[in-house]
C-alpha positions as CSV (number, residue, x, y, z in Angstrom):
1,M,-3.5,5.7,18.9
2,L,-1.1,3.9,21.2
3,S,1.1,6.9,22.0
4,T,-2.0,8.9,22.9
5,A,-3.1,6.3,25.4
6,S,0.4,6.3,26.9
7,R,0.4,10.1,27.3
8,I,-3.1,10.0,28.9
9,A,-2.0,7.3,31.3
10,A,1.3,9.1,32.2
11,R,0.3,12.7,32.7
12,P,-1.0,14.0,36.0
13,A,-4.7,14.7,36.5
14,I,-6.1,18.1,37.3
15,A,-8.4,18.3,40.4
16,R,-11.6,20.3,40.2
17,N,-10.0,23.0,42.4
18,G,-7.2,23.4,39.9
19,A,-4.5,21.7,41.9
20,Q,-2.5,18.9,40.4
21,V,-2.7,15.6,42.1
22,R,-0.9,12.3,41.4
23,N,-2.9,10.5,38.7
24,M,-3.9,7.1,40.0
25,A,-5.4,7.4,36.4
26,T,-7.5,5.3,38.4
27,L,-5.8,1.9,38.3
28,K,-9.0,0.7,36.7
29,E,-8.5,3.0,33.7
30,V,-4.8,1.9,33.3
31,Q,-5.9,-1.7,33.5
32,L,-8.5,-1.1,30.7
33,R,-5.9,0.6,28.5
34,L,-3.4,-2.2,29.2
35,K,-6.0,-4.8,28.1
36,S,-6.8,-2.7,25.0
37,V,-3.2,-2.5,23.9
38,Q,-2.7,-6.2,24.5
39,N,-5.7,-6.9,22.2
40,I,-4.2,-4.7,19.6
41,E,-0.9,-6.5,19.9
42,K,-2.7,-9.8,19.3
43,I,-4.4,-8.4,16.2
44,T,-1.3,-6.9,14.7
45,G,0.7,-10.1,15.4
46,S,-2.0,-12.2,13.7
47,M,-2.0,-9.8,10.7
48,K,1.8,-10.0,10.5
49,M,1.6,-13.8,10.4
50,I,-1.0,-13.7,7.7
51,A,1.0,-11.3,5.6
52,S,4.1,-13.5,6.0
53,T,2.3,-16.5,4.6
54,K,1.1,-14.4,1.6
55,V,4.6,-13.0,0.9
56,N,6.1,-16.3,-0.4
57,K,3.1,-17.0,-2.6
58,A,3.2,-13.4,-4.0
59,Q,6.9,-13.6,-4.7
60,R,6.5,-16.8,-6.7
61,A,3.7,-15.3,-8.7
62,M,5.9,-12.2,-9.3
63,E,8.8,-14.2,-10.7
64,N,6.4,-15.8,-13.2
65,A,4.8,-12.5,-14.2
66,R,8.2,-10.9,-14.6
67,A,9.3,-13.5,-17.1
68,F,6.3,-12.8,-19.4
69,G,6.4,-9.1,-18.8
70,N,10.1,-8.9,-19.7
71,A,9.4,-11.0,-22.8
72,S,6.8,-8.4,-24.0
73,S,9.2,-5.5,-23.2
74,S,12.0,-7.1,-25.2
75,L,9.7,-7.1,-28.3
76,Y,9.6,-3.4,-28.3
77,V,13.3,-3.1,-27.4
78,S,14.3,-5.3,-30.4
79,A,12.0,-3.3,-32.7
80,E,13.5,-0.1,-31.3
81,T,10.0,1.2,-30.7
82,Q,9.9,4.8,-29.5
83,P,7.0,7.0,-28.3
84,V,5.1,8.8,-31.0
85,E,6.1,12.4,-31.2
86,D,3.4,14.6,-29.8
87,G,1.4,11.3,-29.2
88,K,-1.2,10.7,-26.6
89,T,-0.1,8.9,-23.5
90,L,-2.5,6.9,-21.3
91,F,-1.4,6.6,-17.6
92,V,-2.5,3.6,-15.6
93,A,-1.9,3.8,-11.9
94,S,-1.7,0.3,-10.4
95,S,-2.4,-0.1,-6.7
96,S,-5.1,-2.0,-4.7
97,D,-8.1,-1.6,-2.4
98,R,-6.3,-2.6,0.8
99,G,-4.6,-0.4,3.4
100,L,-2.4,-1.0,6.5
101,C,0.7,-1.2,4.4
102,G,2.5,2.1,5.0
103,G,2.9,4.6,2.1
104,I,3.0,2.1,-0.7
105,H,-0.1,3.5,-2.4
106,S,1.1,7.1,-1.9
107,S,4.3,6.3,-3.9
108,V,2.2,5.4,-7.0
109,S,0.0,8.4,-6.6
110,K,2.9,10.8,-6.3
111,A,4.7,9.3,-9.3
112,T,1.5,9.5,-11.3
113,R,1.0,13.2,-10.4
114,R,4.6,14.0,-11.4
115,A,4.0,12.3,-14.8
116,I,0.7,14.1,-15.4
117,A,2.3,17.5,-14.6
118,K,4.3,17.1,-17.8
119,Q,1.1,16.1,-19.8
120,P,-1.8,17.9,-18.1
121,E,-4.4,16.6,-20.6
122,A,-3.4,12.9,-20.4
123,P,-6.2,10.5,-19.4
124,V,-5.7,8.3,-16.2
125,V,-7.0,4.9,-15.4
126,V,-6.8,3.8,-11.8
127,L,-6.5,0.3,-10.5
128,G,-7.5,0.2,-6.9
129,D,-9.5,2.4,-4.6
130,K,-6.6,3.7,-2.5
131,S,-4.9,5.5,-5.4
132,K,-8.3,6.6,-6.7
133,A,-9.0,8.4,-3.5
134,Q,-5.6,10.1,-3.5
135,L,-5.6,11.1,-7.2
136,S,-9.2,12.3,-7.3
137,R,-8.1,15.2,-5.0
138,A,-5.4,16.4,-7.3
139,V,-6.2,15.3,-10.9
140,R,-9.9,14.6,-10.8
141,K,-10.5,15.9,-14.4
142,N,-8.0,13.4,-15.7
143,L,-9.6,10.3,-14.2
144,T,-11.3,8.4,-17.0
145,L,-11.8,4.8,-15.6
146,S,-11.3,3.1,-12.3
147,F,-11.3,-0.5,-11.1
148,N,-11.8,-1.9,-7.7
149,Q,-11.9,-5.4,-6.0
150,I,-8.1,-5.5,-6.6
151,G,-5.6,-6.8,-4.1
152,K,-7.7,-9.5,-2.3
153,G,-5.5,-12.2,-3.7
154,V,-2.7,-12.6,-6.2
155,P,-3.8,-10.9,-9.4
156,T,-4.4,-13.2,-12.4
157,F,-3.8,-12.8,-16.1
158,D,-7.6,-13.1,-16.6
159,E,-8.1,-10.0,-14.5
160,A,-5.5,-8.1,-16.5
161,C,-7.3,-9.2,-19.7
162,S,-10.6,-8.0,-18.4
163,I,-9.1,-4.6,-17.4
164,V,-7.6,-4.2,-20.9
165,D,-10.8,-5.1,-22.6
166,V,-12.8,-2.5,-20.7
167,I,-10.1,0.2,-21.4
168,Q,-10.1,-0.6,-25.2
169,E,-13.9,-0.7,-25.3
170,S,-14.2,2.6,-23.6
171,G,-12.8,4.3,-26.7
172,I,-9.8,6.0,-25.0
173,E,-7.3,7.1,-27.7
174,Y,-3.6,6.6,-26.9
175,D,-0.3,6.0,-28.6
176,N,1.6,5.0,-25.6
177,V,0.6,3.5,-22.2
178,D,2.6,4.2,-19.1
179,I,1.8,1.9,-16.2
180,V,2.9,3.3,-12.9
181,Y,3.4,0.6,-10.3
182,N,5.5,-0.3,-7.3
183,K,8.6,-2.2,-8.4
184,F,9.7,-4.9,-5.9
185,L,13.4,-4.4,-4.9
186,S,13.7,-6.4,-1.8
187,P,11.4,-7.6,1.1
188,I,12.0,-4.3,2.8
189,S,12.1,-1.8,-0.1
190,Y,10.2,-0.8,-3.3
191,E,10.0,2.1,-5.6
192,A,7.6,3.6,-8.1
193,D,8.5,2.6,-11.6
194,V,6.9,2.8,-15.1
195,L,6.2,-0.1,-17.6
196,R,5.6,1.2,-21.1
197,T,3.6,-0.4,-23.9
198,F,2.6,0.9,-27.3
199,S,-0.3,1.1,-29.7
200,Q,-0.4,-0.6,-33.1
201,D,0.6,2.6,-34.9
202,A,3.5,3.2,-32.7
203,F,4.8,-0.3,-33.1
204,K,4.4,-0.1,-36.9
205,A,6.5,3.0,-36.9
206,S,9.4,1.1,-35.3
207,P,12.6,1.0,-37.3
208,N,12.9,-2.8,-37.1
209,F,9.2,-3.6,-37.5
210,A,9.7,-5.1,-40.9
211,V,11.8,-7.9,-39.4
212,Y,8.7,-9.4,-37.7
213,E,6.4,-9.6,-40.8
214,I,3.3,-9.4,-38.7
215,E,-0.1,-9.2,-40.4
216,D,-2.6,-6.5,-39.3
217,D,-5.1,-8.9,-37.7
218,V,-2.3,-10.5,-35.7
219,L,-0.9,-7.1,-34.8
220,A,-4.2,-6.1,-33.1
221,N,-4.1,-9.3,-31.0
222,L,-0.4,-8.7,-30.2
223,E,-1.2,-5.2,-28.9
224,Q,-3.9,-6.5,-26.6
225,F,-1.6,-9.3,-25.3
226,T,1.4,-7.1,-24.6
227,F,-0.9,-4.5,-22.9
228,A,-2.5,-7.3,-20.7
229,N,0.9,-8.7,-20.0
230,A,2.2,-5.4,-18.8
231,V,-0.8,-4.8,-16.6
232,H,-0.5,-8.3,-15.1
233,H,3.2,-7.7,-14.5
234,A,2.5,-4.4,-12.7
235,L,-0.3,-5.8,-10.6
236,V,1.5,-8.9,-9.4
237,E,4.8,-7.1,-8.7
238,G,2.8,-4.4,-6.8
239,H,1.0,-7.1,-4.9
240,A,4.3,-8.6,-3.8
241,A,5.6,-5.2,-2.7
242,E,2.4,-4.6,-0.8
243,M,2.5,-7.8,1.1
244,C,6.1,-7.2,2.2
245,A,5.2,-3.6,3.2
246,K,2.1,-4.9,5.2
247,R,4.3,-7.4,7.0
248,A,6.8,-4.7,7.9
249,A,4.0,-2.4,9.0
250,M,2.4,-5.0,11.2
251,E,5.8,-6.0,12.7
252,N,6.4,-2.4,13.7
253,A,2.9,-2.1,15.1
254,T,3.4,-5.2,17.2
255,K,6.7,-4.0,18.4
256,N,5.2,-0.6,19.4
257,A,2.3,-2.3,21.2
258,G,4.8,-4.5,23.1
259,E,6.7,-1.4,24.2
260,M,3.4,0.3,25.2
261,I,2.5,-2.8,27.2
262,S,5.8,-2.6,29.1
263,K,5.3,1.1,29.9
264,L,1.6,0.7,31.0
265,T,2.5,-2.4,33.1
266,M,5.2,-0.5,34.9
267,F,2.9,2.5,35.4
268,Y,0.2,0.2,36.7
269,N,2.5,-1.7,39.1
270,R,3.8,1.6,40.5
271,G,0.4,3.0,41.0
272,R,-0.8,-0.2,42.7
273,Q,2.2,-0.3,44.9
274,A,1.6,3.3,45.9
275,V,-2.0,2.5,46.8
276,I,-0.9,-0.5,48.9
277,T,1.8,1.6,50.7
278,N,-0.7,4.4,51.5
279,E,-3.2,1.8,52.9
280,L,-0.4,0.3,55.1
281,I,0.6,3.7,56.3
282,D,-3.0,4.4,57.3
283,I,-3.3,1.1,59.1
284,I,0.0,1.5,60.9
285,T,-0.8,5.1,61.9
286,G,-4.2,4.0,63.2
287,A,-2.7,1.2,65.2
288,S,-0.1,3.6,66.7
289,A,-2.8,6.1,67.7
290,L,-4.6,3.3,69.7
């Protein structure tokens, strides 16, 4: 949007008779564009500050979620749990409802599409409207459930439990669950990754399952807890990556707006100076003629 305004302001206008004339882009128009870009710079600067304040909070929540998520994953690692051969896999795409954060939602959608290409009949649950809109164009027949109102704040464990309850009550059959999310690498980088959790049957088939001596009623609760833990881990880590991406996007937008303001200011000053010079020439010429 900003680059378009710059091109419009910089290119010469075409007179009605077809001849090119110097575009005074009417100084009024340039002044209005300059004011518009200045307003955009204020907005993006404010959004950058807001995202910056949310980043620290999101990173603290991410560290706590990682501790519980890694504990759940270590359970399956210790039991040497493996995906059931020819088992059903449920894919959960974890994103949010918010935009203005670069291609962070696209990375989840692309990774989910690559995974579904290997299992075309696998059901998909989408967390967040952004990935839902992207996946519905490519794998609409696989979409089973979707959740919104995600990403307004730091996701909580209660929200993850509610999501898991709805999934299990929907009757979706699965042996393995692959949660596709954005893994936080640093404040300026992230990558799509997969968190895997398993059903009761898959866990029972683990080589080291007998070591735990878990009763069946406890096993059902354990499955729900590890599933909710993994969803919470994915949501919180994705939220932290999203806040950092949003801060970077707003920082770049503010920088671009500042560059645009400099160009438009220079263009406006040159045009204004040309108008003043022409008026002085007319005055001097008129005085000389007298």
